[in-house]
C-alpha positions in Angstrom: 51.3 0.5 -1.1 50.6 2.4 2.1 50.0 5.6 0.1 47.6 3.8 -2.1 45.4 2.7 0.9 45.6 6.2 2.3 44.6 7.8 -1.0 41.6 5.4 -1.4 40.5 6.2 2.2 40.7 10.0 1.6 38.7 9.6 -1.6 36.1 7.5 0.2 35.6 10.0 3.0 35.5 12.9 0.6 32.7 11.2 -1.5 30.9 10.2 1.7 31.1 13.8 3.0 29.7 15.2 -0.2 26.9 12.8 -0.3 26.1 13.4 3.4 26.0 17.2 2.8 23.8 16.8 -0.3 21.4 14.5 1.6 21.2 17.2 4.4 20.4 19.8 1.8 17.6 17.7 0.3 16.1 17.1 3.8 16.2 20.8 4.6 14.5 21.6 1.3 11.8 19.0 1.9 11.2 20.3 5.4 10.7 23.8 4.0 8.4 22.4 1.3 10.5 23.9 -1.5 9.2 22.6 -4.8 11.0 22.9 -8.1 10.2 26.1 -9.9 8.3 27.6 -7.0 10.8 30.1 -5.7 13.2 30.2 -8.6 11.2 32.9 -10.6 9.4 36.1 -9.7 6.5 37.7 -11.5 5.1 40.6 -9.4 2.5 43.1 -10.4 0.2 43.6 -13.4 2.5 41.9 -15.9 -0.4 41.0 -18.3 -0.4 44.6 -19.4 3.3 45.0 -19.7 4.5 46.4 -23.0 8.0 46.8 -24.4 7.7 50.6 -24.5 7.3 50.6 -20.7 10.4 48.6 -20.0 12.7 50.7 -17.8 15.3 48.1 -16.9 16.5 44.9 -18.4 19.5 42.7 -17.4 20.8 39.2 -17.9 22.5 37.8 -14.8 25.1 35.1 -15.6 27.3 33.6 -12.9 28.8 30.1 -13.3 28.4 27.5 -10.6 31.3 26.9 -8.2 31.3 23.6 -6.1 30.3 24.2 -2.5 29.7 27.9 -3.1 26.3 29.8 -3.1 26.2 32.4 -5.8 24.2 35.6 -5.4 23.4 38.8 -7.3 21.9 42.1 -6.0 20.3 44.2 -8.7 19.3 47.8 -7.8 17.3 50.1 -10.1 16.3 53.7 -9.4 14.5 55.9 -11.8 11.5 58.3 -12.4 9.0 55.6 -13.5 6.5 54.1 -11.1 7.0 50.3 -11.3 4.0 48.2 -12.2 5.6 44.9 -13.2 8.8 43.0 -12.2 9.8 39.8 -14.0 12.8 37.7 -13.0 12.9 34.3 -14.8 15.6 31.7 -15.3 17.1 31.6 -18.8 17.7 27.9 -18.2 16.1 25.4 -15.9 17.1 26.1 -12.3 17.4 23.5 -9.6 15.1 23.7 -6.6 16.4 25.9 -3.8 17.2 29.0 -5.9 15.5 32.1 -4.5 14.5 35.3 -6.2 13.1 38.1 -4.0 12.4 41.9 -3.9 14.3 43.2 -0.9 13.2 46.8 -1.2 10.8 48.9 -3.3 9.1 47.2 -6.2 5.5 47.6 -7.3 4.2 51.3 -7.0 7.7 52.6 -6.2 10.3 54.3 -8.3 13.0 51.9 -7.2 13.6 48.2 -6.7 16.3 46.1 -5.1 16.3 42.5 -6.3 18.2 39.6 -4.8 18.9 36.3 -6.6 20.5 33.4 -4.6 21.5 30.1 -6.1 21.5 26.7 -4.6 25.0 25.7 -3.3 27.2 24.6 -6.2 24.8 26.0 -8.8 25.2 29.0 -11.0 22.8 31.9 -12.0 21.4 32.5 -15.4 18.4 34.9 -15.1 16.6 37.5 -17.3 15.4 40.5 -15.3 12.8 43.0 -16.6 11.2 45.9 -14.9 8.3 47.8 -16.4 7.1 51.2 -15.2 5.1 54.3 -16.2 6.7 57.8 -16.0 5.4 59.8 -13.0 4.6 63.4 -13.8 
């Protein structure tokens, strides 16, 4: 009987702790004005003129979600082509709080370092495309 009460108490505090952490995350996101879909994709450069023949790099980043863990991926690309378009879009709907950013290089460079960071407890499922023209 005593163990049953103890078990229920532990479960209650675990659930209360998880809900408390989640509410803090929501408050932080609201204070930063993070809106769904705003930061979870990246389209940089003159992508309207991007053609398949100019694609110099393509990747599909998949990492499953792990409770209480933030997943991240760093994607470097170096080559001889001058980059004119970088597209990083979710393959499935992402939750608010996921971030995609260019850490180094990018448009008008011959290299790019991309970083994708998930929301805590969520996974990553992104399609990455880099377009460039050969420099002669």
